[in-house]
N, C-alpha and C positions, 0 to 999 in steps of 0.2 A: 504495499499498500505507500503510496506517496506520502511524502510530508503536507502536500495541500487536501488530500482525500482524507488524512488522518484528523486534519483541524476541523475539516466539516461534519465528520462523523464522532467525533471524540466528543468527551463529556470532562468536565473539571472535577475532580477530587483533592479534599485536604488529606494530608498523611496525620494520622493521629497516632500511629505505633510504628517502630522500624526494628523491632527485636529481631536480632540477627541479621539485619541489613543495614546496619549504621552509615556504611560506605554508599551504598545504593540509594537509601531513602532520608530523606531531611525530614525531621519532625517539623510541623505545622507550615510544611510546604505546598503550594498547590501544583499539581500534576495533571497530565492529560491522562484519562485511560481510554482504549482501544476498545471498540465493541467486539467482544469476542463470547459467544453464546456459551460453547462447551466449557470456557473457563467457569464462567457464573452458575453452571449447572453443579460445579463442584465449588462452590463457594470461594472463587479467587478472581481476582480481576486482572486485566493485562493494564499494566501502566508503563509509559516511558519514563523512565528512570535517569539518574544521575548520568549514566552512559550514554544517554541518547537514542537508547533501542528500548523496543518494550519487552516485558518480562511480565510472568504471573507472579502476584503476590496474594497472601491472604485477603480477602475482599474488608474484613474486619478490620484491618489497618488504615482502610479509609472512609470518608463520609463524602456523599455526593455535596456538590455547593453550585449555587445559581449566583451568577453575577450578571449587572444591568451590560447590554450588548456591548458598548463600547467598552467596558472594561474587562470583557470576555475577550475581545478581539484582539485589546492591547496585549492580556497574559500569553494567548495564543501565539502572537506576532512575536513575542519573548523566548518561547520554548523553542 
C-alpha cells in the first residue's frame, strides 16, 4: 500500500502502553493505524511505528482518536 493510500484509509490512535516495545512505540504519541481485518480478529492492530513500517501490536496498547480535519491532515502530513 502506498503512503498516500495509507493516509486515506488509516485512522489515528494514541499509544497508551508500550510494554516490551519501548523502542518501537512512544507513550502518548499519535500513530497511524492501517486497516487489517485479520489482525483485528486476533485483538491486534497494524500501526506504522517509529521505524516507519507497519507492524502488529496488541490493540489494547492504543485508543482511537478523532481530530478536526485540519489537525488530522497536519498530523498525517508529518508522518
